[in-house]
N, C-alpha and C positions, 0 to 999 in steps of 0.2 A: 177691452172696453165693454162694460156692462150697460144695458139699457134699463133705466129706472122705470118703475111701475107706479101708477097712481095708487095710493095717495101720498107717495114720498114727498115730504115738504120741500125738498130741493127743487121740485118742479114748479113751485109757486114763488121762488126767490126772484128778486130783480135781476135783470140781465144787462150786462155792460155792452155798450155799442162798440163796434169795430171801427177804428179810425184808419188803421193801416193793415193790409193783409200781409202779415209777416211769414217768414219760413216756418215759424212755430205753428201758426194757424194753418198753414198748408199741410203740415204733418198731422194736426188734429183732424182736419177735414178728410184726409186720406184714411185715417183710422175710423172716422165716422162712416165713410162709404163702406169700408170693410164690414163694420157692424151692421149696417143697413142691409147689405147684400146677404150676410150670413142669416138674417132673419126674414129674407124675402120681402123686405120693405121697399117702398118707393120714395120715402123721405125720412129725414131724421134731423131733429133740432138739437143743438148743443146742450140745452138744459136736460134733455132726455138721457144724456150720458154723464150728467153731473157737472157740466161746464156751463157756468152762468155767463155766457156771451151770446150776442145776437148773431148766431151763425146757424145756417141751415144747409144741408146737402139734400139733393133729390135727383131722381132719374125717373121721369114719368113713364118710361117704357118698362121699368122694373127689370130690365135685362142687365145682368152683371157683365161688365166688359171682360173679354177673354184675355 
């Protein structure tokens, strides 16, 4: 999963709301956490990885789980 950089136009695309948290979204969220920890981030929004959904993962402590 690659993180998009500004000014990639996909970052400004409309984002669909999430009505139900499905197993597919859980898989996406897990992959987003991996990408976030790989880059020493504390948060990552789905549009930043090219998925135009209203989804965000974050860990304010910035500590990757062991």
